[in-house]
VOSE-133036 format. One record per residue: x, y, z of N, C-alpha, C, O in turn; residue number from 0. Coordinates in nm, 4 decimals, padded with zeros to 6 digits. Example, Ala and Ser with C-alpha at 12.3 -4.5 7.8 and 13.67 -1.06 7.14 Angstrom:
2
SITE       n.X       n.Y       n.Z      ca.X      ca.Y      ca.Z       c.X       c.Y       c.Z       o.X       o.Y       o.Z  num
SITE   01.3190  -00.5690   00.7800   01.2300  -00.4500   00.7800   01.3200  -00.3300   00.7800   01.4236  -00.3319   00.8465    0
SITE   01.2850  -00.2250   00.7080   01.3670  -00.1060   00.7140   01.2900   00.0030   00.7870   01.3409   00.1138   00.8039    1
END
This chain:
119
SITE       n.X       n.Y       n.Z      ca.X      ca.Y      ca.Z       c.X       c.Y       c.Z       o.X       o.Y       o.Z  num
SITE  -02.7247   01.8854   10.3668  -02.6880   01.7450   10.3737  -02.6625   01.6877   10.2345  -02.5697   01.6094   10.2143    0
SITE  -02.7480   01.7287   10.1368  -02.7325   01.6780   10.0005  -02.5975   01.7200   09.9422  -02.5308   01.6402   09.8763    1
SITE  -02.5572   01.8452   09.9662  -02.4280   01.8945   09.9162  -02.3135   01.8139   09.9774  -02.2171   01.7806   09.9085    2
SITE  -02.3237   01.7827   10.1061  -02.2239   01.7010   10.1757  -02.2134   01.5641   10.1093  -02.1034   01.5142   10.0857    3
SITE  -02.3294   01.5030   10.0792  -02.3307   01.3714   10.0141  -02.2726   01.3772   09.8734  -02.2015   01.2856   09.8320    4
SITE  -02.3023   01.4843   09.7993  -02.2472   01.5001   09.6646  -02.0951   01.5122   09.6691  -02.0253   01.4500   09.5891    5
SITE  -02.0439   01.5920   09.7622  -01.8985   01.6073   09.7762  -01.8335   01.4752   09.8145  -01.7280   01.4401   09.7618    6
SITE  -01.8958   01.4026   09.9054  -01.8435   01.2720   09.9472  -01.8439   01.1764   09.8285  -01.7476   01.1025   09.8079    7
SITE  -01.9510   01.1775   09.7511  -01.9615   01.0912   09.6334  -01.8561   01.1223   09.5290  -01.7939   01.0313   09.4741    8
SITE  -01.8355   01.2499   09.5013  -01.7340   01.2913   09.4028  -01.5948   01.2532   09.4503  -01.5125   01.2073   09.3711    9
SITE  -01.5678   01.2717   09.5788  -01.4378   01.2324   09.6347  -01.4182   01.0817   09.6203  -01.3108   01.0355   09.5817   10
SITE  -01.5223   01.0062   09.6514  -01.5163   00.8605   09.6376  -01.4872   00.8180   09.4948  -01.4095   00.7253   09.4719   11
SITE  -01.5493   00.8854   09.3985  -01.5254   00.8534   09.2575  -01.3803   00.8790   09.2188  -01.3202   00.7996   09.1464   12
SITE  -01.3242   00.9889   09.2666  -01.1841   01.0196   09.2355  -01.0897   00.9163   09.2985  -00.9931   00.8729   09.2357   13
SITE  -01.1189   00.8780   09.4224  -01.0369   00.7765   09.4894  -01.0467   00.6444   09.4136  -00.9454   00.5780   09.3910   14
SITE  -01.1685   00.6059   09.3742  -01.1895   00.4812   09.2995  -01.1180   00.4863   09.1650  -01.0549   00.3888   09.1243   15
SITE  -01.1275   00.5982   09.0971  -01.0616   00.6156   08.9671  -00.9107   00.5965   08.9812  -00.8496   00.5227   08.9038   16
SITE  -00.8513   00.6624   09.0792  -00.7063   00.6499   09.1021  -00.6681   00.5070   09.1381  -00.5671   00.4551   09.0905   17
SITE  -00.7488   00.4439   09.2221  -00.7243   00.3053   09.2632  -00.7248   00.2124   09.1414  -00.6346   00.1302   09.1249   18
SITE  -00.8266   00.2261   09.0569  -00.8385   00.1397   08.9397  -00.7253   00.1649   08.8394  -00.6724   00.0708   08.7801   19
SITE  -00.6887   00.2908   08.8208  -00.5777   00.3226   08.7305  -00.4486   00.2576   08.7791  -00.3705   00.2063   08.6989   20
SITE  -00.4264   00.2598   08.9102  -00.3065   00.1957   08.9659  -00.3088   00.0445   08.9441  -00.2034  -00.0186   08.9356   21
SITE  -00.4294  -00.0142   08.9350  -00.4436  -00.1576   08.9074  -00.4328  -00.1891   08.7586  -00.4407  -00.3054   08.7191   22
SITE  -00.4149  -00.0868   08.6762  -00.3985  -00.1080   08.5330  -00.5231  -00.0864   08.4487  -00.5190  -00.1074   08.3275   23
SITE  -00.6334  -00.0451   08.5093  -00.7544  -00.0157   08.4334  -00.7340   00.1147   08.3557  -00.6657   00.2059   08.4024   24
SITE  -00.7935   00.1221   08.2379  -00.7911   00.2455   08.1596  -00.9300   00.3071   08.1706  -01.0281   00.2484   08.1249   25
SITE  -00.9386   00.4244   08.2306  -01.0676   00.4913   08.2485  -01.1087   00.5556   08.1155  -01.0340   00.6342   08.0573   26
SITE  -01.2279   00.5207   08.0694  -01.2800   00.5727   07.9424  -01.3793   00.6868   07.9625  -01.3821   00.7823   07.8849   27
SITE  -01.4603   00.6761   08.0670  -01.5654   00.7754   08.0934  -01.5819   00.7920   08.2440  -01.5573   00.6997   08.3216   28
SITE  -01.6239   00.9115   08.2833  -01.6610   00.9361   08.4224  -01.7916   01.0138   08.4219  -01.8058   01.1108   08.3476   29
SITE  -01.8865   00.9721   08.5038  -02.0181   01.0355   08.5140  -02.0892   01.0398   08.3789  -02.1391   01.1440   08.3364   30
SITE  -02.0925   00.9251   08.3131  -02.1588   00.9131   08.1832  -02.3089   00.8968   08.2046  -02.3528   00.8113   08.2815   31
SITE  -02.3873   00.9802   08.1356  -02.5325   00.9773   08.1542  -02.5999   00.8958   08.0443  -02.5703   00.9111   07.9258   32
SITE  -02.6915   00.8087   08.0870  -02.7785   00.7372   07.9946  -02.9218   00.7749   08.0312  -02.9444   00.8505   08.1256   33
SITE  -03.0180   00.7222   07.9563  -03.1578   00.7531   07.9894  -03.2002   00.6873   08.1205  -03.3050   00.7214   08.1752   34
SITE  -03.1208   00.5941   08.1715  -03.1534   00.5248   08.2967  -03.0853   00.5861   08.4187  -03.1178   00.5512   08.5322   35
SITE  -02.9920   00.6763   08.3959  -02.9197   00.7368   08.5077  -02.7760   00.7631   08.4701  -02.7438   00.7872   08.3537   36
SITE  -02.6897   00.7582   08.5701  -02.5494   00.7923   08.5490  -02.4595   00.6737   08.5819  -02.4800   00.6035   08.6808   37
SITE  -02.3601   00.6534   08.4972  -02.2571   00.5524   08.5233  -02.1391   00.6260   08.5859  -02.0879   00.7219   08.5282   38
SITE  -02.0960   00.5815   08.7032  -01.9866   00.6504   08.7719  -01.8581   00.6450   08.6903  -01.7985   00.7486   08.6608   39
SITE  -01.8155   00.5245   08.6540  -01.6927   00.5076   08.5761  -01.7127   00.3983   08.4724  -01.7797   00.2983   08.4978   40
SITE  -01.6536   00.4187   08.3554  -01.6444   00.3147   08.2534  -01.4963   00.2963   08.2269  -01.4233   00.3934   08.2068   41
SITE  -01.4518   00.1701   08.2270  -01.3092   00.1431   08.2127  -01.2857   00.0208   08.1247  -01.3777  -00.0543   08.0924   42
SITE  -01.1613   00.0040   08.0878  -01.1174  -00.1194   08.0229  -01.0216  -00.1891   08.1182  -00.9321  -00.1268   08.1753   43
SITE  -01.0417  -00.3182   08.1341  -00.9510  -00.4036   08.2111  -00.9098  -00.5151   08.1159  -00.9789  -00.6162   08.1031   44
SITE  -00.7972  -00.4955   08.0500  -00.7580  -00.5897   07.9461  -00.8597  -00.5853   07.8333  -00.8831  -00.4793   07.7753   45
SITE  -00.9203  -00.6989   07.8015  -01.0210  -00.7072   07.6948  -01.1598  -00.6680   07.7426  -01.2487  -00.6429   07.6612   46
SITE  -01.1791  -00.6624   07.8736  -01.3123  -00.6379   07.9298  -01.3486  -00.4899   07.9342  -01.2671  -00.4045   07.9692   47
SITE  -01.4736  -00.4626   07.8976  -01.5339  -00.3328   07.9250  -01.5935  -00.3443   08.0644  -01.6662  -00.4394   08.0930   48
SITE  -01.5637  -00.2486   08.1513  -01.6088  -00.2565   08.2903  -01.6857  -00.1300   08.3274  -01.6337  -00.0188   08.3184   49
SITE  -01.8100  -00.1495   08.3690  -01.8906  -00.0407   08.4240  -01.8730  -00.0485   08.5750  -01.8946  -00.1537   08.6353   50
SITE  -01.8335   00.0638   08.6365  -01.8003   00.0645   08.7791  -01.8977   00.1528   08.8557  -01.9136   00.2711   08.8258   51
SITE  -01.9624   00.0930   08.9549  -02.0482   00.1664   09.0474  -01.9651   00.1967   09.1713  -01.9069   00.1062   09.2312   52
SITE  -01.9595   00.3231   09.2094  -01.8833   00.3648   09.3266  -01.9811   00.4019   09.4372  -02.0702   00.4844   09.4168   53
SITE  -01.9645   00.3416   09.5530  -02.0492   00.3701   09.6697  -01.9572   00.4182   09.7821  -01.8631   00.3485   09.8202   54
SITE  -01.9849   00.5376   09.8347  -01.8987   00.5985   09.9352  -01.9806   00.6422   10.0551  -02.0884   00.6997   10.0400   55
SITE  -01.9298   00.6150   10.1731  -01.9948   00.6592   10.2968  -01.8898   00.7144   10.3920  -01.7743   00.6721   10.3916   56
SITE  -01.9329   00.8099   10.4736  -01.8509   00.8591   10.5842  -01.8911   00.7779   10.7059  -01.9982   00.7988   10.7629   57
SITE  -01.8054   00.6854   10.7453  -01.8383   00.5984   10.8573  -01.9437   00.4958   10.8177  -01.9976   00.4988   10.7071   58
SITE  -01.9718   00.4047   10.9110  -02.0699   00.2999   10.8812  -02.1804   00.2940   10.9861  -02.2439   00.1903   11.0050   59
SITE  -02.2027   00.4074   11.0546  -02.3069   00.4119   11.1560  -02.4449   00.3803   11.0998  -02.5286   00.3203   11.1673   60
SITE  -02.4675   00.4217   10.9752  -02.5994   00.4037   10.9146  -02.5949   00.2992   10.8031  -02.6713   00.3079   10.7070   61
SITE  -02.5068   00.2018   10.8152  -02.4955   00.0953   10.7160  -02.3708   00.1094   10.6318  -02.3061   00.2141   10.6296   62
SITE  -02.3391   00.0031   10.5635  -02.2186   00.0015   10.4800  -02.2527   00.0459   10.3381  -02.3696   00.0456   10.2996   63
SITE  -02.1523   00.0839   10.2607  -02.1803   00.1185   10.1212  -02.2366  -00.0017   10.0437  -02.3169   00.0154   09.9521   64
SITE  -02.1946  -00.1212   10.0805  -02.2460  -00.2425   10.0155  -02.3964  -00.2579   10.0361  -02.4659  -00.3099   09.9488   65
SITE  -02.4474  -00.2128   10.1517  -02.5910  -00.2241   10.1808  -02.6769  -00.1518   10.0770  -02.7916  -00.1899   10.0537   66
SITE  -02.6216  -00.0479   10.0150  -02.7000   00.0306   09.9192  -02.7038  -00.0328   09.7797  -02.7702   00.0196   09.6903   67
SITE  -02.6350  -00.1424   09.7607  -02.6393  -00.2131   09.6319  -02.7536  -00.3159   09.6339  -02.7317  -00.4369   09.6284   68
SITE  -02.8734  -00.2638   09.6419  -02.9919  -00.3505   09.6481  -03.0352  -00.3924   09.5072  -02.9753  -00.3512   09.4079   69
SITE  -03.1391  -00.4740   09.5003  -03.1882  -00.5269   09.3719  -03.2244  -00.4162   09.2727  -03.1914  -00.4243   09.1544   70
SITE  -03.2921  -00.3139   09.3222  -03.3353  -00.2023   09.2374  -03.2133  -00.1299   09.1788  -03.2107  -00.0987   09.0598   71
SITE  -03.1135  -00.1038   09.2620  -02.9927  -00.0352   09.2168  -02.9165  -00.1212   09.1158  -02.8688  -00.0705   09.0143   72
SITE  -02.9053  -00.2512   09.1437  -02.8352  -00.3411   09.0519  -02.9052  -00.3475   08.9157  -02.8391  -00.3541   08.8121   73
SITE  -03.0374  -00.3456   08.9160  -03.1129  -00.3473   08.7902  -03.0857  -00.2202   08.7098  -03.0693  -00.2254   08.5879   74
SITE  -03.0811  -00.1075   08.7781  -03.0523   00.0200   08.7127  -02.9112   00.0186   08.6524  -02.8899   00.0687   08.5420   75
SITE  -02.8166  -00.0384   08.7246  -02.6786  -00.0487   08.6749  -02.6753  -00.1371   08.5502  -02.6053  -00.1059   08.4538   76
SITE  -02.7505  -00.2471   08.5518  -02.7557  -00.3350   08.4349  -02.8127  -00.2619   08.3124  -02.7607  -00.2755   08.2017   77
SITE  -02.9187  -00.1852   08.3332  -02.9781  -00.1088   08.2233  -02.8793  -00.0050   08.1698  -02.8673   00.0124   08.0486   78
SITE  -02.8090   00.0634   08.2593  -02.7069   00.1603   08.2181  -02.5977   00.0918   08.1356  -02.5523   00.1450   08.0343   79
SITE  -02.5566  -00.0263   08.1802  -02.4510  -00.1007   08.1119  -02.4953  -00.1392   07.9710  -02.4194  -00.1237   07.8753   80
SITE  -02.6176  -00.1891   07.9586  -02.6712  -00.2255   07.8268  -02.6817  -00.1031   07.7355  -02.6502  -00.1111   07.6167   81
SITE  -02.7256   00.0089   07.7906  -02.7389   00.1317   07.7116  -02.6021   00.1781   07.6617  -02.5877   00.2145   07.5450   82
SITE  -02.5031   00.1768   07.7484  -02.3692   00.2223   07.7099  -02.3063   00.1283   07.6082  -02.2572   00.1723   07.5042   83
SITE  -02.3078  -00.0012   07.6383  -02.2430  -00.0968   07.5483  -02.3122  -00.0991   07.4114  -02.2467  -00.1198   07.3092   84
SITE  -02.4444  -00.0780   07.4092  -02.5161  -00.0692   07.2825  -02.4783   00.0550   07.2036  -02.4619   00.0499   07.0817   85
SITE  -02.4647   00.1662   07.2742  -02.4309   00.2922   07.2076  -02.2954   00.2840   07.1387  -02.2784   00.3343   07.0277   86
SITE  -02.1985   00.2199   07.2053  -02.0641   00.2126   07.1455  -02.0464   00.0853   07.0617  -01.9386   00.0594   07.0080   87
SITE  -02.1549   00.0059   07.0515  -02.1538  -00.1187   06.9753  -02.0452  -00.2147   07.0229  -01.9696  -00.2707   06.9434   88
SITE  -02.0396  -00.2320   07.1542  -01.9379  -00.3180   07.2160  -01.9694  -00.4649   07.1881  -02.0814  -00.5103   07.2115   89
SITE  -01.8708  -00.5385   07.1383  -01.8907  -00.6793   07.1042  -01.8128  -00.7738   07.1968  -01.8347  -00.8949   07.1937   90
SITE  -01.7232  -00.7201   07.2782  -01.6385  -00.8038   07.3633  -01.7004  -00.8303   07.4997  -01.8167  -00.7979   07.5236   91
SITE  -01.6210  -00.8898   07.5895  -01.6696  -00.9182   07.7248  -01.6971  -00.7888   07.8023  -01.6278  -00.6883   07.7864   92
SITE  -01.7992  -00.7949   07.8855  -01.8415  -00.6785   07.9628  -01.8805  -00.7246   08.1028  -01.9394  -00.8314   08.1193   93
SITE  -01.8480  -00.6449   08.2023  -01.8873  -00.6793   08.3389  -01.9153  -00.5526   08.4185  -01.8836  -00.4416   08.3757   94
SITE  -01.9755  -00.5722   08.5354  -02.0035  -00.4622   08.6272  -01.9254  -00.4865   08.7553  -01.9353  -00.5934   08.8156   95
SITE  -01.8480  -00.3876   08.7966  -01.7735  -00.3910   08.9221  -01.8299  -00.2854   09.0163  -01.8981  -00.1923   08.9735   96
SITE  -01.8006  -00.3011   09.1440  -01.8343  -00.1983   09.2427  -01.7100  -00.1687   09.3256  -01.6358  -00.2595   09.3631   97
SITE  -01.6886  -00.0425   09.3533  -01.5856  -00.0007   09.4480  -01.6606   00.0635   09.5641  -01.7290   00.1645   09.5476   98
SITE  -01.6464   00.0029   09.6822  -01.7146   00.0515   09.8027  -01.6116   00.1105   09.8972  -01.5133   00.0458   09.9334   99
SITE  -01.6364   00.2349   09.9364  -01.5425   00.3080   10.0215  -01.6082   00.3546   10.1499  -01.7236   00.3975   10.1511  100
SITE  -01.5323   00.3450   10.2575  -01.5724   00.4071   10.3834  -01.4620   00.5061   10.4175  -01.3443   00.4707   10.4254  101
SITE  -01.5033   00.6317   10.4377  -01.4083   00.7373   10.4694  -01.4217   00.7804   10.6148  -01.5293   00.7737   10.6741  102
SITE  -01.3106   00.8241   10.6697  -01.3104   00.8869   10.8022  -01.3685   01.0276   10.7871  -01.3880   01.0757   10.6755  103
SITE  -01.3956   01.0923   10.8990  -01.4470   01.2298   10.8973  -01.3511   01.3235   10.8226  -01.3955   01.4171   10.7562  104
SITE  -01.2201   01.2987   10.8334  -01.1203   01.3834   10.7671  -01.0937   01.3399   10.6223  -00.9981   01.3864   10.5602  105
SITE  -01.1774   01.2517   10.5693  -01.1701   01.1994   10.4326  -01.0595   01.0974   10.4087  -01.0364   01.0575   10.2946  106
SITE  -00.9915   01.0552   10.5131  -00.8938   00.9477   10.4977  -00.9701   00.8179   10.4683  -01.0817   00.7978   10.5162  107
SITE  -00.9086   00.7318   10.3901  -00.9738   00.6051   10.3540  -00.9652   00.5085   10.4719  -00.8565   00.4710   10.5159  108
SITE  -01.0810   00.4695   10.5213  -01.0873   00.3698   10.6289  -01.0925   00.2290   10.5694  -01.0299   00.1359   10.6199  109
SITE  -01.1695   00.2162   10.4600  -01.1847   00.0851   10.3959  -01.2177   00.1049   10.2486  -01.2986   00.1908   10.2135  110
SITE  -01.1550   00.0254   10.1628  -01.1853   00.0255   10.0210  -01.1941  -00.1199   09.9752  -01.1003  -00.1978   09.9927  111
SITE  -01.3087  -00.1551   09.9163  -01.3294  -00.2916   09.8662  -01.3656  -00.2820   09.7182  -01.4469  -00.1990   09.6774  112
SITE  -01.3038  -00.3682   09.6398  -01.3334  -00.3740   09.4967  -01.3961  -00.5097   09.4671  -01.3335  -00.6140   09.4862  113
SITE  -01.5182  -00.5067   09.4211  -01.5910  -00.6298   09.3889  -01.6057  -00.6391   09.2367  -01.6531  -00.5454   09.1724  114
SITE  -01.5652  -00.7513   09.1807  -01.5748  -00.7694   09.0367  -01.6988  -00.8515   09.0016  -01.7383  -00.9435   09.0732  115
SITE  -01.7586  -00.8140   08.8876  -01.8686  -00.8913   08.8309  -01.9859  -00.9074   08.9287  -02.0253  -01.0193   08.9616  116
SITE  -02.0404  -00.7955   08.9740  -02.1423  -00.7989   09.0794  -02.2817  -00.8347   09.0296  -02.3677  -00.8718   09.1095  117
SITE  -02.3057  -00.8243   08.8987  -02.4387  -00.8619   08.8471  -02.4318  -00.9057   08.7030  -02.5341  -00.9406   08.6441  118
END
């Protein structure tokens, strides 16, 4: 089951990356590790540095991808963002976005939502 979830997660990250690139974002990092965990994507959107959390699910029988963005997860994302922006000495605007995906069993995209500035 864990391998299935990892494959689904990696697929979701690739879909999110392609989606954001088509919107004009420049992807700087993928799967960047900090002492607090992993940042799925780091991008530039104009002047903004954007840390992107990607949440992917196959179907929504057991909840939506948005449901997993709880307080604890958001705090971890904030810590990751501070660690990354500090490491690169970022002085400009910074935000956290989320891309939430629901995939069909055959991996077709059923739903993709992009939320800006989630925390």
